[in-house]
C-alpha positions in Angstrom: 45.9 170.2 106.7 44.9 166.3 105.3 41.5 166.8 104.2 39.2 164.7 107.2 37.3 163.2 103.6 38.2 162.8 100.4 37.8 165.7 98.1 36.2 165.7 94.7 36.1 167.8 91.6 37.6 171.0 91.6 38.4 170.5 95.4 40.3 167.6 94.6 42.4 169.0 91.5 43.2 172.0 93.9 44.6 169.9 96.4 46.5 167.8 93.9 47.6 170.5 92.0 48.8 172.7 95.5 50.7 169.1 96.5 51.8 167.7 93.2 55.1 168.2 93.5 55.6 166.4 97.1 54.5 163.3 94.9 51.0 161.7 94.5 51.5 159.4 98.2 51.6 163.0 99.9 49.0 164.4 97.3 46.7 161.5 97.9 46.8 161.6 101.8 46.4 165.7 101.7 43.2 165.2 99.4 41.9 162.6 102.1 42.3 159.1 99.9 45.1 157.9 102.8 47.1 154.9 101.3 44.3 154.3 98.5 46.5 155.8 95.6 44.4 153.9 92.5 41.1 155.7 94.0 42.7 159.0 94.2 44.1 158.8 90.5 40.7 157.9 89.0 39.0 160.6 90.9 41.7 162.8 90.1 41.3 162.1 86.6 37.7 162.1 86.6 37.6 165.9 88.1 40.5 166.5 85.7 37.9 165.9 82.8 35.2 167.1 84.1 37.0 170.6 83.9 38.3 169.6 80.6 41.8 169.5 81.9 44.4 167.3 79.4 46.1 166.2 82.5 47.7 162.6 82.0 49.4 162.4 85.3 49.7 164.7 88.5 52.8 166.4 87.6 51.0 167.7 84.3 48.7 169.7 87.3 52.4 171.7 87.9 52.2 174.8 86.0 54.9 177.1 85.0 54.1 180.0 87.5 54.3 177.3 90.2 58.3 176.3 88.5 59.1 179.8 89.2 57.6 180.2 92.3 59.7 177.0 93.3 62.8 178.3 91.8 62.8 181.3 93.4 66.1 182.8 91.9 65.0 186.5 91.2 67.4 189.3 93.2 65.6 192.1 95.1 66.1 195.6 93.5 65.4 198.2 96.1 66.8 200.9 97.7 69.3 200.5 100.7 67.3 203.5 103.0 63.3 204.9 102.6 65.0 208.3 101.2 67.1 207.0 98.8 65.2 206.3 95.7 
């Protein structure tokens, strides 16, 4: 659900990170900035600087862990029945 008001600080960074894979338009909208991509980018840069994060663009917020979760190319290893361990 999109924020009704523009987010700032850690909330902005968290929201932007959660939506980074969908692109800047979606991230800006979800973070409460609507179509104002310039203001979103400016506020996100400032929030990242305040948190000492070295991020030059939105995709820099996507972590390796996010990429692994997205891939989902693991194999589930489990017994066929509860009694068969």
